[in-house]
N, C-alpha and C positions, 0 to 999 in steps of 0.2 A: 714615884719618879721625881727627881729633883728638877728645879727650874734650870733651863739652859741645856739640859741633856738632850741629845739627839734621839728621838724615838725610833729612828730607823736602825740605830746601832745594835739593838738587841732583837729586832724583828726578824732578821734573816730573809726578808722579802727580796732583797737585791743581790743575793748570792745565788750563783748557779751551781747546780749539782755536778755538772760535767764541764771540763775545759773545752772551749770552742776553738776551732782552727779555721782560719780564713782560707778558702780554696777557690779556685776558678776552674771548675771541671764541667765537662758536658755530662749529662745524665739522661736517662730515659725513665719515664713513668709508665708502668704497665697496669692497666685496669682490666678487670675481668667482670663482665656483666652477670646479671642474675641467670641468664640462659647458659652460662659457661661456654659461650661461643669463643671464637678466636679472640685473643686478648688485643686490646687497642693500645698502641704505643704513642707517646707524646714526648717530645724532647724538652729538656730543661737545662738550666745552667745553675750549677751548685755554687752557693755563695759561702756558706760556712757549714761545718759539721762537728758533731761531738758524738760521744758514745750513745747518747740518748735521743738525739734529734738532729735536724738539719733545716736549713732554709735555702730556697732556690727561687729562680724566676722562670716563668713559663710565658709563652707568647699569648696564650689565652686560657682562661679558666672555664670557659663555656663547656659544659658537659663533663667536667672533671668531678668524680665522686669524692667523698671524704676519706676513703681508704684505698690504698693502692700500693704497688711495689716500686721501689726506687732501685735502679741499676746505674752504677757509675761506669762510664765508658772506660774500658781497660781493666776493669775489676770484675771477676767472674762470681759475683754474689748479687742476690736480690734481697732487698731489705724491706720488710713490711712497715708501712707508714700509716699513721692516723693524723689527719690534719688538725692543727691547733689554731692557726689564724690564716687569713687571706687578706692581703692589702693590695688591691689592684692586681698586678701580675706577680707579686711576691708572695710566697707561701712558706709557712713554717710548719714543720711536722715533728711529731714525737714518734720514735721507732716503737713498734709493737713489742719487740724484744731488743734490749740493749745490744749493740754490736760489741764484739770483743776488741781489745786494744790492738791486736795484730791487724785486723781489717782496717781499723781507723788509721793506723800509722801507714798502712799500705796506700790508702787513698791520699793521705797528706804528703807522704814521700813522693809518690808518683807525680803529684801536682807540682811539688818543688822541682823535681828533675826535668819536667817539661816546661818550666817557666811560667806556670799558670798564674801565680800571685805576683804582682809587680809592686814591690814596696820601695822602689827606687824613686828618685826625684821625678816630678812631672816632666813630660817631654817639652823641650824648649821650642819656640817658634823657629821654623827654618830660616836660616840667614840667607838672604839673597846675595848673589855674587856682585851684581852691579845695581845697587839700589838707585831707583829713579829712572832707570833705562827700561823701557818696555820691550817685550819680545815681539818682534815682527818677522814674518816670514820673508824669505828672499824675494825681492821684487815687489813687495807690498809697501804701501805708503802708510806709515803709522801717523794717525792724526790725533 
């Protein structure tokens, strides 16, 4: 290797296998215990998804096993997941079996049409009509 060459350029460590799509969708995690009793459901919020995995946020990770099914609200499919990382309430999973492009695009398109991902400018602060004038009810003395 020559001096000044970037060692990461040939390593391939920073390349992803699948293209990731940012989404903002509600999902459900379904876990099945060893006793095969009624499955337990937990809601999640999908952050991004690809053919091979996804990341999402849950309210709590207490009692959540390392393998479960992911269902995206509005899509009639269950996706088997194996957990890759857990950072507080954010979880990254790898799918047991890659999902096909049609299912991926169904999830991404439906998120687009429902306005899930907001790539527009940040919301500006509300402009007050009469700046400096306090609102006071009728007959009240504003001090």
